[in-house]
Every structure is written in structure tokens, then in C-alpha cells.
C-alpha positions as CSV (number, residue, x, y, z in Angstrom):
1,X,100.7,105.7,72.1
2,X,99.9,106.8,68.6
3,X,97.1,109.2,67.9
4,X,93.8,107.5,66.9
5,X,90.8,109.6,65.9
6,X,87.3,108.3,66.0
7,X,83.9,109.9,66.6
8,X,84.0,109.7,70.3
9,X,87.4,109.4,71.9
10,X,90.8,111.1,71.3
11,X,94.0,109.5,72.5
12,X,96.5,111.7,74.4
13,X,99.9,112.2,72.9
14,X,102.1,111.4,75.9
15,X,104.9,113.6,74.8
16,X,102.7,116.6,73.8
17,X,99.5,116.4,75.9
18,X,100.6,115.1,79.4
19,X,102.9,116.8,81.9
20,X,103.5,115.0,85.1
21,X,105.9,114.8,88.0
22,X,105.0,117.9,89.9
23,X,105.0,117.2,93.6
24,X,104.6,119.5,96.6
25,X,104.1,119.1,100.4
26,X,100.8,120.2,101.6
27,X,100.4,121.1,105.4
28,X,97.0,121.5,107.0
29,X,95.3,121.4,110.4
30,X,94.9,117.9,111.7
31,X,91.9,118.5,114.0
32,X,88.2,119.2,113.4
33,X,86.3,121.9,115.2
34,X,82.9,121.3,116.9
35,X,81.2,121.9,113.6
36,X,83.3,119.3,111.7
37,X,85.5,121.8,109.8
38,X,89.3,121.3,109.6
39,X,91.4,123.3,112.0
40,X,94.9,123.2,113.5
41,X,93.9,123.6,117.2
42,X,92.0,121.3,119.5
43,X,89.6,123.7,121.1
44,X,87.3,121.2,122.8
45,X,87.8,117.6,123.9
46,X,85.2,114.9,124.9
47,X,85.1,111.2,125.7
48,X,82.2,108.9,125.2
49,X,80.5,107.7,128.3
50,X,79.4,104.6,126.4
51,X,83.0,103.7,125.4
52,X,84.5,104.6,128.8
53,X,82.1,102.1,130.4
54,X,83.4,99.3,128.1
55,X,86.3,97.1,128.9
56,X,88.0,98.5,125.7
57,X,88.6,101.8,127.7
58,X,91.2,99.8,129.7
59,X,93.1,99.5,126.5
60,X,92.4,102.9,124.9
61,X,90.2,105.9,125.3
62,X,88.6,107.7,122.3
63,X,88.9,111.5,122.3
64,X,86.3,113.5,120.2
65,X,86.3,117.2,119.3
66,X,82.6,117.5,119.9
67,X,80.0,116.0,122.3
68,X,79.3,112.5,121.0
69,X,75.6,113.4,120.7
70,X,76.6,115.8,117.9
71,X,76.5,114.6,114.3
72,X,79.8,116.4,113.8
73,X,81.6,114.3,116.5
74,X,84.6,112.3,115.2
75,X,87.4,110.5,117.0
76,X,90.5,112.7,116.8
77,X,92.9,110.4,118.6
78,X,93.1,107.6,121.1
79,X,94.9,107.6,124.5
80,X,96.4,104.3,125.6
81,X,98.6,103.3,128.6
82,X,101.3,100.7,128.5
83,X,103.8,99.2,130.8
84,X,106.7,96.7,130.2
85,X,106.0,94.8,133.5
86,X,103.1,92.3,133.7
87,X,100.7,93.1,136.6
88,X,100.8,90.5,139.4
89,X,98.2,92.0,141.6
90,X,95.2,90.1,143.0
91,X,92.4,91.6,140.8
92,X,91.2,88.9,138.4
93,X,90.6,91.2,135.4
94,X,94.1,92.7,135.5
95,X,95.8,89.3,136.1
96,X,93.9,87.7,133.3
97,X,94.0,90.3,130.6
98,X,96.6,92.9,131.7
99,X,95.6,95.6,129.1
100,X,98.7,97.9,129.7
101,X,101.2,95.0,129.3
102,X,99.5,94.0,126.1
103,X,99.4,97.6,124.9
104,X,103.1,98.1,125.6
105,X,104.1,95.1,123.6
106,X,101.8,95.9,120.8
107,X,103.5,99.3,120.3
108,X,107.0,97.8,120.8
109,X,106.2,95.4,117.9
110,X,104.7,98.2,115.8
111,X,107.3,100.9,116.3
112,X,110.6,99.3,117.3
113,X,113.1,97.0,115.5
114,X,113.2,93.3,116.0
115,X,114.7,92.2,119.3
116,X,114.1,95.7,120.9
117,X,112.0,95.4,124.0
118,X,111.7,99.0,125.3
119,X,111.4,102.6,124.2
120,X,114.7,104.3,124.8
121,X,115.4,107.9,125.6
122,X,118.9,109.3,126.1
123,X,118.1,109.4,129.7
124,X,117.2,105.7,129.8
125,X,114.5,103.2,128.9
126,X,110.9,104.2,129.2
127,X,108.9,101.4,130.8
128,X,105.6,103.2,131.5
129,X,104.2,105.0,128.5
130,X,101.2,106.9,127.3
131,X,100.4,106.6,123.6
132,X,98.6,109.4,121.7
133,X,97.5,107.6,118.5
134,X,96.0,110.0,116.0
135,X,93.5,108.8,113.5
136,X,95.0,108.3,110.0
137,X,92.4,110.5,108.3
138,X,93.5,113.3,110.6
139,X,97.3,113.0,110.1
140,X,97.1,111.8,106.5
141,X,100.8,111.0,105.7
142,X,102.1,112.1,109.0
143,X,102.5,114.8,111.6
144,X,104.3,117.8,110.2
145,X,107.6,118.1,112.2
146,X,108.2,121.3,114.2
147,X,104.6,122.7,113.8
148,X,102.8,120.8,116.6
149,X,102.5,121.0,120.3
150,X,100.6,119.0,122.9
151,X,99.5,120.9,126.0
152,X,99.0,119.2,129.3
153,X,97.7,120.9,132.5
154,X,99.0,119.8,135.8
155,X,100.5,121.3,139.0
156,X,103.1,122.5,136.5
157,X,101.5,122.7,133.1
158,X,103.8,121.7,130.2
159,X,103.8,122.2,126.4
160,X,105.3,119.3,124.6
161,X,107.1,119.8,121.2
162,X,109.7,118.0,119.1
163,X,113.3,118.9,118.6
164,X,113.2,118.9,114.8
165,X,114.1,122.7,114.7
166,X,117.3,122.1,116.5
167,X,120.4,122.9,114.4
168,X,121.7,119.3,114.9
169,X,118.8,117.5,116.6
170,X,119.5,114.3,118.5
171,X,117.4,111.6,116.8
172,X,116.0,108.3,118.1
173,X,118.2,105.4,117.2
174,X,115.5,102.7,117.5
175,X,113.6,103.8,114.4
176,X,114.0,101.7,111.3
177,X,111.7,101.4,108.4
178,X,108.8,103.4,109.8
179,X,109.8,106.9,108.7
180,X,110.7,110.1,110.6
181,X,110.8,110.4,114.3
182,X,112.0,113.0,116.9
183,X,112.4,113.3,120.6
184,X,109.7,115.1,122.5
185,X,110.6,117.9,124.9
186,X,108.9,120.5,127.0
187,X,109.2,123.8,125.4
188,X,107.3,126.7,123.8
189,X,105.3,127.1,120.7
190,X,105.6,130.5,119.0
191,X,104.8,131.5,115.4
192,X,104.2,127.8,114.6
193,X,107.8,126.9,115.3
194,X,108.7,124.6,118.2
195,X,111.6,125.5,120.5
196,X,112.7,122.5,122.6
197,X,114.2,122.6,126.0
198,X,116.5,120.0,127.6
199,X,113.9,117.8,129.3
200,X,112.9,114.7,127.2
201,X,109.4,113.4,127.5
202,X,109.2,110.8,124.7
203,X,109.3,110.2,121.0
204,X,107.0,111.3,118.1
205,X,106.7,108.9,115.2
206,X,105.7,111.4,112.6
207,X,104.8,109.2,109.7
208,X,102.9,106.8,112.0
209,X,100.9,109.6,113.6
210,X,101.9,108.3,117.1
211,X,103.4,110.1,120.1
212,X,104.9,107.9,122.9
213,X,105.3,109.7,126.2
214,X,107.3,108.7,129.3
215,X,104.8,108.5,132.1
216,X,107.5,108.8,134.8
217,X,108.6,112.1,133.3
218,X,105.0,113.3,133.1
219,X,104.5,112.5,136.8
220,X,107.9,113.9,138.0
221,X,107.7,117.2,136.0
222,X,104.0,118.0,135.8
223,X,102.4,115.7,138.5
224,X,100.2,114.0,135.9
225,X,99.6,110.6,137.4
226,X,99.5,108.6,134.2
227,X,100.7,105.4,135.8
228,X,104.0,107.1,136.7
229,X,104.0,105.2,140.0
230,X,103.2,101.9,138.4
231,X,99.5,102.0,139.2
232,X,97.6,99.0,138.0
233,X,94.5,101.1,137.3
234,X,95.2,101.5,133.6
235,X,91.8,103.0,132.6
236,X,92.3,105.7,135.2
237,X,95.7,106.5,133.6
238,X,94.0,107.1,130.3
239,X,91.5,109.4,131.8
240,X,94.2,111.2,133.7
241,X,96.0,112.2,130.5
242,X,92.6,113.1,128.9
243,X,91.8,115.4,131.9
244,X,95.3,117.0,131.5
245,X,94.5,117.8,127.8
246,X,91.0,118.9,128.5
247,X,92.0,121.2,131.4
248,X,94.6,122.9,129.2
249,X,91.9,123.8,126.8
250,X,89.8,125.3,129.5
251,X,92.8,127.4,130.4
252,X,92.9,128.6,126.8
253,X,96.1,126.6,126.1
254,X,95.3,124.7,122.9
255,X,97.1,121.7,121.5
256,X,98.1,122.2,117.8
257,X,98.7,119.4,115.3
258,X,99.3,119.8,111.6
259,X,99.3,117.0,109.2
260,X,101.4,116.7,106.0
261,X,100.8,115.1,102.6
262,X,102.9,114.9,99.5
263,X,100.6,115.7,96.6
264,X,101.6,114.8,93.0
265,X,100.0,116.6,90.1
266,X,99.5,115.6,86.4
267,X,98.3,118.1,83.8
268,X,96.3,116.8,80.8
269,X,96.0,119.2,77.8
270,X,92.7,118.3,76.1
271,X,92.7,119.7,72.6
272,X,89.4,119.8,70.7
273,X,90.4,120.7,67.2
274,X,88.1,122.5,64.8
275,X,86.8,119.4,63.1
276,X,86.2,117.4,66.3
277,X,83.4,117.4,68.9
278,X,81.0,119.6,66.9
279,X,78.2,117.0,67.1
280,X,76.6,115.0,69.9
281,X,76.3,111.2,70.2
282,X,73.2,111.6,72.2
283,X,70.4,109.6,70.4
284,X,68.0,112.5,71.0
285,X,69.9,114.4,68.2
286,X,68.8,111.8,65.7
287,X,65.6,110.7,64.1
288,X,64.5,107.8,62.0
289,X,66.0,104.4,61.5
290,X,69.0,105.9,59.6
291,X,70.1,108.3,62.3
292,X,69.3,111.5,60.4
293,X,70.1,114.7,62.3
294,X,66.9,116.0,63.9
295,X,67.8,119.7,63.7
296,X,68.5,121.2,60.3
297,X,70.8,123.9,61.7
298,X,73.3,121.3,62.6
299,X,73.9,120.3,58.9
300,X,76.2,123.1,57.7
301,X,77.2,125.1,60.8
302,X,76.9,122.8,63.9
303,X,77.6,124.3,67.3
304,X,78.0,122.5,70.6
305,X,78.9,123.6,74.1
306,X,81.5,121.7,76.1
307,X,80.6,121.4,79.8
308,X,82.8,118.5,81.0
309,X,85.8,116.4,80.0
310,X,86.0,112.7,80.7
311,X,89.3,110.8,81.0
312,X,89.1,107.1,80.1
313,X,91.4,104.1,80.1
314,X,92.1,101.9,77.0
315,X,88.9,99.9,77.7
316,X,86.8,103.1,77.7
317,X,86.2,103.0,81.4
318,X,85.6,106.5,82.8
319,X,88.3,107.2,85.4
320,X,87.8,110.9,86.1
321,X,85.6,113.7,85.0
322,X,86.4,117.5,85.0
323,X,83.6,120.1,85.1
324,X,84.0,123.5,83.4
325,X,82.8,126.5,85.3
326,X,80.8,127.6,82.3
327,X,79.9,126.0,78.9
328,X,82.5,126.6,76.1
329,X,81.3,127.1,72.5
330,X,82.7,124.6,70.0
331,X,82.3,124.8,66.2
332,X,84.2,124.3,62.9
333,X,85.6,127.8,63.4
334,X,86.7,127.3,67.0
335,X,89.3,125.1,68.6
336,X,89.3,124.6,72.4
337,X,92.2,123.8,74.7
338,X,91.3,122.7,78.2
339,X,93.9,121.9,80.9
340,X,92.8,119.2,83.4
341,X,94.8,118.9,86.6
342,X,94.6,115.8,88.7
343,X,96.1,115.8,92.2
344,X,96.8,112.4,94.0
């Protein structure tokens, strides 16, 4: 775009004034603390008695980082139970609605390729699952691989990690078009690096912010009764996993989740040359019907102070505004170069 000068706007020279294409991966804590500040560790966990009493809790259970009476309380993730077998018991509600069966099929259609009906681990298909579904604003573009752990308390407490740090990690084969995924193992979490053991507990879908756990493995290894025996009491299964997470916190074993986000940066070099931007277009600077300058000192040696820079589109719509930390003097004897950085 060619340079065009007028009394208000200056066009950027794309070749000279704009530098773009810088991209970096930003990793941050995915949880909030009890005061609403971002942190990496879940140091408290609460459910809502109001939500738990609703039929929706049979499908999923909200987990908060603060008591729901607190203004800082926000949902961090949901816990859901799913099974691949429709319940055929005598309870009318379960026969009619079958929340776990609906949940299982929902996540099959969301996470697995077409014509795939179950979550497969190297040890076999996973028919009873617990889903930990993190809120998108908490995971941003995804869960950062190798820097998270989910702690569950049971008769044998376990720490769940992924196998992304393995030299040649075995990867899920039923993952197409939804980004990165890894197998979930019991292991240890030291210096923010996960070390996986041989026991497989599920799959983490990093870019989706979802962890799918094998309930049978949870029950067998840690005695966490999350529907591992095929119990039809699905809402109890959700609460059982929540209690395992909450109990681990009381034992000072905290779950750690870090999100990741690729941030692109563009630098705009705003050049206010000596003959430009020495006056104001504010009508308070003028007097009379002919727009005469109100202040005589502005005739021969005008001085202004730049406090902000506005970026506009071709229709003069304001798109972004940058604030300077202090006013910058501008006159015929001074030129100003301001670098504006936009991250997105």
C-alpha cells in the first residue's frame, strides 16, 4: 500500500513499518486458586449442591476451585461417567434416559474416527470410562504434554501422567483430526516432567482438553469405584472420582495441569516525523467560524504530547489502541518512533 499523508492518518509501509510472523508457545497454569488467580495446581476442589441435586449431575459434575458461594468460584472441569452398554435394570429413570450410555456415545462421536465404537488401549477396549473435561478457557489451545498430573486418592493412591516424555512413546492409533493425544499411565511427577510406568489408565486428548480414563483400571489398581463393576448408579460414579481428587488434595498431593497457547506477534513501527502530528484536531484548539488556533504559542513553535497510538483499518475504524507509559513530546524539531506489539 502506498504512503498517503493527510492531517490525521498515516498509512503503514508494509515493507518498512510492519514486522510479522514471530510465534512462540506460551505455557501457563490451567487452574485458578481460591481467590481467582491463575495457578498450576488444584489446591482445593468443590462441587455445587445445587447442581448435584439436578438430573444433570447424572451426566456430569461441575468441579470448582472455590466454594460456590464465593465470587471467585469458577468451573475448572467436569467429571462424567460413560459406559458402552445400555442399562437394562428396572429403575425407570435409568431405563428411559441412560445418562452413562448417552455420555459414552457422545465422546465416541467427538473423539474417535467414524465407525469406531470404543476407546482402545493396548491392553484392550475400554468400555467403562470417566471423562475429565476441562473448560476451554482453562486449557486455552490444549493441555501441555508431559507437564501435568492428576492425583487420585484410594486404597492405593495413584498419580496419573502421560507418556509424552518417553524416548519412543506408544501413541493412540484412534486419533484422527483432533490433534495430539497420549496414553495415560500411573507414574511420578518430578520437576514438572512426567515419568510414566507400564500400567495404562486411559488417553489424554491434549488439544481437546479431555482425559478419558479406564474405570476398570481405576477400580482394579486403586479401588476407586467409578463404575468399574458396571454399577448403574452413574451419579455416584461421578462423585466417587471427585472424592478421590478432593481426598488427594487433603493429603497434600495436588493435581497439576498446564495449558499451552501459540501466540503470534506483529510489530508496528509508528513513525511520527518532524512535520507531522504537531497539532491537535480537537475542536477545543480552535476558535471562530474559520477555525483559527486559539493559542498563539501554537503558531510558530507548536508542541504536543503523544499519549496513545490508534491502529485503524482502511475505513478508519479503530481496531486497537496502544497506551504509552508517559507522554512523549512532539514538535517540528523532534521525530518520534514508537513500536507497537500486538499478540494474538
